[in-house]
C-alpha positions in Angstrom: 93.1 96.4 6.5 95.0 96.6 9.8 94.1 98.6 12.8 96.4 99.9 15.4 95.3 98.5 18.7 98.2 99.7 20.8 97.2 101.8 23.8 97.7 105.5 23.5 100.5 106.8 25.7 99.6 109.1 28.6 101.6 112.1 29.5 102.8 112.7 33.1 102.9 116.4 32.4 99.2 116.4 31.6 98.4 114.5 34.8 100.5 117.0 36.9 98.8 120.0 35.3 95.4 118.5 36.1 96.2 118.5 39.8 98.1 121.8 40.0 95.9 124.4 41.5 97.5 127.6 42.9 94.1 128.7 44.2 94.3 126.2 47.1 97.7 127.6 48.2 96.7 131.2 47.9 93.4 130.8 49.7 95.1 128.8 52.5 97.8 131.6 52.9 95.0 134.2 53.0 93.3 132.2 55.8 96.5 131.5 57.8 97.8 135.1 57.6 94.4 136.5 58.4 94.4 138.8 55.5 91.3 139.9 53.5 92.2 139.3 49.9 94.9 139.0 47.2 95.9 142.6 47.5 96.5 142.2 51.3 98.3 138.9 50.6 100.6 140.7 48.2 101.4 143.3 50.8 102.1 140.5 53.4 104.4 138.7 51.0 105.9 142.1 49.8 105.3 141.3 46.1 103.5 143.3 43.5 99.7 142.6 43.4 99.8 141.6 39.7 102.1 138.6 40.6 99.5 137.1 42.8 96.9 137.7 40.1 99.0 136.0 37.5 99.7 133.0 39.8 96.0 132.7 40.6 95.1 132.6 36.9 97.9 130.1 36.1 99.7 132.6 33.9 102.8 132.5 36.1 104.2 129.5 37.9 105.1 129.7 41.6 108.8 130.0 41.5 111.4 129.1 44.1 111.8 132.6 45.3 108.1 133.0 45.8 107.9 129.6 47.6 110.7 130.7 49.9 109.0 134.0 50.6 105.7 132.2 51.4 107.6 129.9 53.7 109.2 132.8 55.6 105.9 134.7 56.0 103.6 131.7 56.8 106.0 129.4 58.6 104.8 126.4 56.5 107.5 124.1 55.1 108.2 124.1 51.4 106.8 120.6 51.2 103.5 121.8 52.8 103.3 124.7 50.4 104.0 122.4 47.4 101.3 120.0 48.6 98.8 122.8 49.0 99.3 123.8 45.3 99.1 120.2 44.1 102.8 119.6 43.3 103.4 116.0 44.1 106.7 115.5 42.4 109.3 113.7 44.5 112.4 115.0 42.6 113.4 118.1 40.7 115.9 118.0 37.9 118.0 120.9 36.9 119.3 121.0 33.4 123.0 120.6 33.0 123.1 123.6 30.6 122.6 125.9 33.7 126.0 124.8 34.9 128.0 125.1 31.7 130.1 128.2 31.1 128.9 130.6 28.5 130.7 130.7 25.2 131.3 134.3 24.1 
């Protein structure tokens, strides 16, 4: 009888998800902008309130346009905003399929 003693591989994606926490970012923005709650934050960012709720409950990732809007309103750099939400990636990769022409 042989047993497999090889170590189990760990996933970077799981490690990244464990540190991702949009609550830190949203709470910091509420404090910095001196607003009372998520509804007031949505008004300050000029986005629909349900978007803030979905982000807070991890049902919607914080996209580039939302990060840019947060940057414009708060004055924090994109790097600072990413650090607040727990995004520690050094590089972003865009799939090459985004740049290929569509075949009709």
